[in-house]
C-alpha positions as CSV (number, residue, x, y, z in Angstrom):
1,M,-0.3,0.1,0.0
2,K,1.6,3.4,-1.1
3,I,0.8,6.4,0.8
4,T,0.8,9.7,-1.7
5,S,0.8,13.3,-0.9
6,K,-2.8,13.3,-1.7
7,D,-3.6,10.9,1.1
8,V,-1.2,12.8,3.5
9,R,-3.1,16.2,2.7
10,R,-6.1,14.5,3.6
11,V,-5.4,13.4,6.9
12,A,-4.2,16.9,7.3
13,E,-7.3,18.4,6.0
14,L,-9.2,16.3,8.6
15,A,-7.0,17.0,11.3
16,S,-7.0,20.7,10.7
17,L,-3.3,20.8,9.8
18,A,-1.5,23.2,7.5
19,L,1.6,21.3,6.2
20,R,3.8,23.0,3.6
21,D,4.9,21.0,0.3
22,D,8.5,19.8,1.8
23,E,6.3,18.6,4.9
24,V,3.9,16.6,3.0
25,E,6.4,14.9,1.3
26,R,8.5,13.8,4.4
27,M,5.4,12.9,5.7
28,A,4.5,10.3,3.2
29,T,8.0,9.1,3.1
30,D,7.8,8.6,6.7
31,L,4.4,7.0,6.4
32,N,5.8,4.4,3.8
33,N,8.8,3.7,5.7
34,I,6.3,2.6,8.7
35,V,3.8,0.6,6.0
36,T,7.0,-1.0,5.0
37,H,8.1,-1.9,8.2
38,I,4.7,-3.2,9.3
39,D,4.7,-5.5,6.1
40,K,8.2,-7.2,7.1
41,L,6.7,-7.9,10.8
42,N,3.4,-9.3,9.3
43,E,5.7,-12.0,7.5
44,L,6.9,-13.3,10.9
45,N,5.5,-16.5,12.1
46,T,3.9,-15.9,15.0
47,D,2.1,-19.7,15.4
48,G,1.9,-21.1,18.8
49,V,2.6,-17.5,20.4
50,E,0.5,-16.9,23.0
51,P,-1.3,-13.5,23.0
52,M,-0.4,-11.0,25.5
53,A,-2.7,-9.4,27.9
54,Q,-2.1,-6.3,30.1
55,V,1.6,-6.9,30.6
56,L,2.2,-3.9,32.9
57,F,-0.1,-5.2,35.7
58,D,0.7,-8.7,37.0
59,A,-2.8,-9.9,38.9
60,E,-5.9,-12.0,38.5
61,D,-8.5,-11.1,36.0
62,T,-10.7,-9.9,38.2
63,A,-8.3,-7.7,39.9
64,T,-8.6,-3.9,40.2
65,L,-6.5,-1.3,40.8
66,R,-8.2,0.2,43.4
67,E,-11.5,-0.2,45.5
68,D,-14.5,1.6,43.8
69,R,-16.1,4.3,46.5
70,E,-19.0,6.1,46.2
71,R,-17.7,9.9,47.4
72,P,-19.6,13.3,46.5
73,S,-18.8,14.7,43.4
74,L,-17.8,18.9,42.7
75,T,-20.2,21.3,42.7
76,N,-20.7,23.2,40.0
77,E,-19.0,26.0,41.3
78,E,-16.1,24.1,42.6
79,A,-15.6,22.5,39.0
80,L,-15.0,25.8,37.8
81,A,-13.2,28.0,40.6
82,N,-10.1,27.3,38.8
83,A,-11.1,28.0,34.9
84,A,-9.4,30.6,33.0
85,V,-12.7,31.8,31.7
86,S,-16.3,30.8,32.5
87,G,-19.8,31.9,32.1
88,S,-23.5,30.5,32.5
89,G,-21.7,27.5,34.5
90,Y,-19.9,26.1,31.7
91,F,-16.0,26.5,31.2
92,K,-15.5,29.0,27.9
93,V,-13.0,27.7,25.7
94,P,-11.5,29.4,22.6
95,L,-13.1,28.3,19.3
96,V,-11.4,25.6,17.5
97,I,-13.5,24.4,14.8
98,E,-14.6,27.3,12.4
99,R,-15.8,24.5,9.2
């Protein structure tokens, strides 16, 4: 699967990224190198290899990291206390989507 400059431009558009022509070409090259590496990994024989799950937490399947406890939630005023800008009981944030 060859990733083209057109593909990179489309993904950049969807992510609202403005890329220069040299960046588009570099991204296409980098992504093609990644796909080539993944294709090489897919050639490996993994028959008989046990699937891994949760490699960072050695415990029984039913174990949890902490006990779930019910506790009171924050009031609206407490939640907004450190907000840079708020109004009408909500956080106010800059406009990020203009389409």
